[in-house]
NUMARMAR-339030 format. One record per residue (C-alpha): x, y, z; residue in three letters. Coordinates in steps of 0.2 Angstrom, whole numbers, plus 5000, padded with zeros to 4 digits. Layout:
BEGIN
XYZALA
...
//
This chain:
BEGIN
504153835033MET
502953785046TRP
503453685062ASP
502653535065TYR
502553425077SER
503353235076GLU
501253165078LYS
500853265065VAL
502353215054LYS
501353025059GLU
499953045053HIS
500453115038PHE
501553005031PHE
500552825041SER
498752885042PRO
497452785048ARG
496052735043ASN
496452805023ALA
495052755012GLY
493252725010ALA
492352615025VAL
491552465018GLU
489852475022GLY
489752655027ALA
488052715029ASN
488552905033ALA
489553015022VAL
490153175023GLY
490953305009ASP
491753465012VAL
492853575004GLY
493253594984SER
494653544972LEU
494553724967SER
495253814982CYS
496553674986GLY
495653564999ASP
494153434998ALA
493653305013LEU
492553155013ARG
492253055027LEU
491352915028THR
490652805043LEU
489952635047ARG
488752665060VAL
487552535073ASP
485852595073PRO
485352515087GLN
486252655097ASN
487252755085GLU
488852735089THR
490352735076ILE
491052565073LEU
492252615058ASP
492752795051ALA
493752835035GLY
494352975026PHE
494853025009GLN
495653195006THR
496453304994PHE
497153435002GLY
499053475010CYS
500053365025GLY
499053455040SER
497353405030ALA
498053215029ILE
498653225044ALA
496753315052SER
495753195044SER
496753045050SER
496653095069ALA
494953135067LEU
494352965062THR
495452895076GLU
494653015089ILE
492852965085ILE
492752785084LYS
491852685097GLY
490752875099MET
489252905099THR
488653035083LEU
488253145098ASP
489653135106ALA
490853155092ALA
489953315088LEU
490453375103LYS
492253355095VAL
493153535092THR
494253565079ASN
495553615094GLN
495053445101ASP
496053375084ILE
497453495084ALA
497753455101ASP
497753285097TYR
499153295085LEU
500153405098ASP
499753565090GLY
499553635071LEU
500353765064PRO
499253935067PRO
499153945047GLU
498553755047LYS
497153765061MET
495953765045HIS
496353605041CYS
495753555059SER
494153645055VAL
493653555038MET
493853395048GLY
492553465060ARG
491553525047GLU
491653355038ALA
491153255052LEU
489653385055GLN
489053335036ALA
489153145038ALA
488053145055VAL
486953245044ALA
486853135029ASN
486552995040TYR
485053065052ARG
484253115035GLY
484453285038GLU
485053425026GLU
486853515031TRP
486953675022LYS
488853725016ASP
487753845001ASP
488054025011HIS
486154025011GLU
486454065029GLU
487654195030GLY
488254305016GLU
489754285007LEU
491154355014ILE
492754285005CYS
492554244985LYS
494054174982CYS
493654014996PHE
491754024996ALA
491854065015ILE
490154145022ASP
489754255038ALA
489054115047VAL
490654005047MET
491854165050ILE
490854185067GLU
490754005072GLU
492553995069THR
492854175080VAL
491954125095ARG
492553955095ALA
494353995094ASN
494354175102GLY
495054265089LEU
495554435088ARG
496354465069THR
496054445053VAL
497554355050GLU
496954225063ASP
495454225053VAL
496354185037THR
497354035048ASN
495853955054TYR
494553975039THR
495654045023LYS
494454185022ALA
495654335017GLY
496854225012GLY
496854264993GLY
496454444983CYS
496054515002ALA
494654594995ALA
493554545011CYS
494754605023HIS
493654735027GLU
492154615029GLY
493254485041ILE
493554675052GLU
491754695053ASP
491254515058ILE
492754535072LEU
491954705078VAL
490054595080LYS
490654465089VAL
492154555101LEU
490654675107ALA
489654515111GLU
491054475122GLN
490954645129GLY
492854675118GLU
493354815107VAL
494354755091PHE
495854835088ASP
496654805069PRO
498254845079THR
498154685089THR
499854585084PRO
499154415075SER
499754255080VAL
501054225065THR
502054355058ALA
501954375042GLN
503354325031PRO
504554445021LYS
503854485005LYS
504854404990LEU
505354494974ASN
505154434958THR
506554354955LEU
506554274973GLN
504754234969ARG
505254144951ILE
506554054960ARG
505353994977ARG
504153944963ILE
505553814953GLU
506053784970GLU
503953694975ILE
504053614957LEU
505653534961ASP
504853444975SER
503353404967ILE
504553324952ARG
504853154958PRO
503053104962ASN
502753134945LEU
504253054936GLN
504052904944ARG
502252914935ASP
503352944919HIS
502453144920GLY
503253294924ASP
502753484926VAL
503853624920GLU
503653804923LEU
503053934906VAL
502654094913ASP
502154194931VAL
500854324927ASP
500354404947GLY
499354264951LYS
499254174939ASN
500654014937ILE
500553934918TYR
501453754918VAL
501353634904ASN
501353444910MET
502353334900VAL
502653144896GLY
500953044905ALA
500553184913CYS
499653284896SER
498353224893GLY
498153114909CYS
496253104912GLN
496853154932MET
497653304926ALA
496553434932ALA
496653344950THR
498653344946THR
498653534945LEU
497653564960GLY
499053474971GLY
500253584964ILE
499253734966GLN
498953684983GLN
500953654985ALA
501353854977LEU
499853914988VAL
500853855004GLU
502453874997GLY
502254064995LEU
501254095007ASN
499954164995GLU
498254124984PHE
499054074967VAL
498053994951ARG
498953874941VAL
498453844924LEU
498753744910PRO
499953844897ALA
498753844883GLU
497653934890GLN
499054074891LEU
499354054873LYS
497154064872SER
497354244879CYS
498854294869ALA
497954254851GLU
496354344862GLY
//
């Protein structure tokens, strides 16, 4: 697994400014539950001088997403909006004494939430609907504009690096060619040549065989189970079919109004633990497919 700094652990286990800000007059929403990461940033801004008086966050995501959101709120409190907009995702990572390369996308999400919140306060439209650029990664809905900006801002050189910073290419891999085209373009602007043999910041982990993969899935579910059992619920692995992992929610989790959110959290844990994109689906869908 990844090596987290003590500061990342600190902000994960004891996050600052968690929750919505009372009297917020700026809200920024980014991400989606379907891809495993979602963040809402709320700000209370002094209308006299546009200073951020308070900041809070609500996030659905991994430990790095929580830590990055916590760090962002600490960084920007007391700043003017213009100064806050100059905060980069690298500033967030540096504040946490670094993030694993595979988790840099969490700091990018924080930066985007801040941009969205400032636009909301100023009555401007913050576009995250891919009208500006071609949709490159359909698995995680990442467009060309975001990839280009992230490559330039962080000096990225490989498809693997782009995946680490944006998630693009981390699913079915069909967009890798499109990501390479963007790397060719951006590096050419900088007088450099894209080299597909350039080593990534991180080495890819050894691929698990079928039995090892199932055991790993069960280990990850076992790590989640105590949290569910505290609320008198549980999860059972039913079947694994390629990228689809079918589970049964039992006990209090069965029929719960938050079942979809719980499944999303389980999916995020499995995506991280397996280091691949997977879908977690209720076992009822497996039965429907068999009957169909």
